[in-house]
N, C-alpha and C positions, 0 to 999 in steps of 0.2 A: 040753358036755363038764365033768366034775369037774377039779379042778385037777390032780389027779395024772394023769389022762388027757391033759390038755395038755401036762404036763411030758413024759410018755411019747412023745407025737407030736413034741414039740419034739426031744428027744434023737434019735428015729429021724432026723429031717430033718437035724439038725446033723451026723450021722455020714455022710449021703450025699455023695458026692464030686461029684456034678453034679446040682445042682438045676434044675427046670424054673421058668419065670417064675411060674406060679400058687404054686409050692412056696416061692420065695423071698418073694412077698408073704405067704404063710401064716407062714412061720417068723419075719417081722420083726412081724407083728400079733401072733403069741403072745409074743414078746419084749416088745412094748409092754405088753400085759395083766400080764405078770410084774412089769414095772417100776412099775405103777400099784397091785398088790397090796402091794409092798413100800413103796411110799410111804405108803400108807394105813395100814400097820402102824406105821411110824415116827411119823406124825402122831398116832395114838392112844397110843402107848406112850413120847412123847417124855420125860416127866417120868421114868417108871420107867427108861428107858434111862440117863438122866443119872445117877440114884441108883445104878444097878447098876454103871455104868462110871467113876465119879467117881475111885476109887482103883484098880480092877481093871486090871491091865496097866500101871500106871503107870510101873513100873520098866523094862519093855520100851519105852514109849513113849518115857521119856526117853533111853533109850540109843539108839534108832534115830533121834531128832531130832538128837541130839549128833553121832552117826556120820554122818548127812546134812549137817551143817553143817561138820563137819571135811573131809568129801570136796569140799564146795562151797568152802571157802576155797582148796583146793589146786587145783581145777580151774577155778574161775572167777578165782582171783587176786584175791578180794576179801575184805574184813572183813566180819564178821556185819552190823554197822551199815550196810553198803553194800549188803545183799541185800533183795529184795523175794521174798515167798513167798505162793502160792497153796494153800491147804488145802481140796482138793475132797473133798465129803462130811464137812463138818467137824462135824456133829452137835452136841452141847450146848455146846460151848466149852471142854472141858477142855484140848484141844492148843492152841487159840489162846493161851490164858491162858500156858501154858508157853512157846511160841514167842516172844510178845511179850517175856517176861520175859528172853529171851536178848539182846534189843538189837537185834532186826532193823530195818531202815529202814522196812518195811511189811510186815504180814501181812493177808490177806484170806481169810476162811472162807467157802465157797459150800456151800449146801444147798438142796434143793428142798421139804425138809418144813416145812410151816407151824408144827408142833409145835416143831420145833428153832429156828426164826427166832424165836419167841415166847420161848423160853429165852435165846437170844443177845440179844434186846432187854433183856431183864430184867438180864442181865449187863453190857450196855453202860450202862444206867442206873444201877447201882449202881457204875459206873466200875470193873469188874473186867476188863473188855476195852475197848480203845479203840472209840469209837462208830462208827467208819468200817472196823471190822475183819470186817465179815460182810456178804453179800449173798444174797438167794434167788436161785437160778438153777439151770440144768440143766446138768449135765456133758457133755451132748450138743450144747449150743449154749451156750458159755461167753459170758458178758455182758461181754467184755473185748477191747480192741484187740489187734491182733497184736503179738508182741514185747514183752510188758508185763512179765513175770515173770522172775526169775533161777531159781526153783525153783517147780515144781508138786508137791504132795505128794498122793498117792491112796492114803491109808492105810485099808485095808478098806472101800473104796468102789466101785472097779472090778469088785469081786466080785459086785455086783448086777447088772452090765450082760452080758447074754447074747452070746455069739458067734454072728454070724449071717452076713451077706454083707457083701462088699466095700463100704466106704463107708457101713454102717450099724451101728447099735448100739455094740459095742465097737470096732470099727475106727473108727467115727465119734468116739468119745469119746477115742480115743488121737490121731486127727489134730487134735482141738481141744487137747489138751494140748500138742502140737507147735506149733500156731499162736500160743498166747498166751506161749510161753516165748521168751526172747530167744535169740540165737546163742549155742551152747555150753551152754544152759541145762540144768539137770538136773531129771530126772524120777525120783520116788520113788513105787514101787508094792509094796502088799502085798496078796496073796490066798491063798485057802484052797486046798491041794493037794486033787487029787481028779479025777474025770472027769464031765462032763456038767452039766446043771442040776439042781439038787435043792431041793425045799421043805424047809426046816429050821425047827423050832421048838426053841430052845435051853433051853426049860423054866424061865427065870428070869424070867418075866412080861413078855418082849419081844415075844411073839407070833411067828407064822410069817413067814419071809421067804424069798425065792427066791434062791439063790445060783448063780452060774457057777463051777464049780470048774475047777482048771487043773493041768496037768501042766507040767513045765519047758518041753516043747516048745510047747504051746500059748500060754503067756505070752511065751515068746521071740518066737515068730513075730509076734505082733500088735505087740509093742514095735518089733522090728527092721524090720518093713515100713513103719512110720511115722516114718521118719528119725530113728532112735536108735540109739546104740552102748551095748550093756550094759557098765557099768564093773565091776558087783558084783552076784552073785546067790547067795543063800543059801536053804537049806532049814532051819526049825527047828520044834520041837514045843513046843507049850504046853500045859500041864496045866490044865484049866477044870472045875470040878465032877465030878472024877473020870474025865473024858473027855480024852482026847489030841486037839489040833486041830493039824494040819500046816500051816504056812504057807510061803510062797515069798516072799522079799523081794529087790527089784531096785532098784539105782540106775543110770540110764542117761543119757546126755548126747545133747543134740539135735545131729544132723550136718546 
């Protein structure tokens, strides 16, 4: 099947209320294919992605990170220099640099793209980020012990993980977020608003990637069913290249 046929089939299965065992296997297999396609795109376009996103959205990123830390200080009763943070899907290092500049105790960025890991290695060599501030890994199987971090940040990263079956894909990623967080730790999530899975080429040299779009209901469900209480949820619109992108932002506490 062509990619759009696979997406159409996936979206059909995703809407079904009761999947048969064979259909469960099929939807998870399709999701794995989608993840591989997106990873290949990031591997090929890492340098372009870094150039395009070095300053784009930086004001929004700074605002969201600062707000997250203010919430964390209040909820965790800790100062920033006592906090550890995991940045999942960290990309080329822009956000690590800013988070580290805030004086956190420890920041670790995780990404599964060889292209981004090469860029992060270059930044560490130049001493623009700490040498131990990134690791190659999979958000479906985080390479960290239980109860390691005060904050897990999923900024525009979970949106690549499709919703499939219980304990798989997005549900699995959320379980991993909970597992590595300390008691009462905070989870930050940003996803694009919409419905179903879509193949999107943003036409800025980044290539086609596959996105799981969310309604308030779908993202709330997966967050709350994995031992989190939502503290703040917002919808905002970003104008990019003449198009509007609708985002959903969540801060939740592990319970």
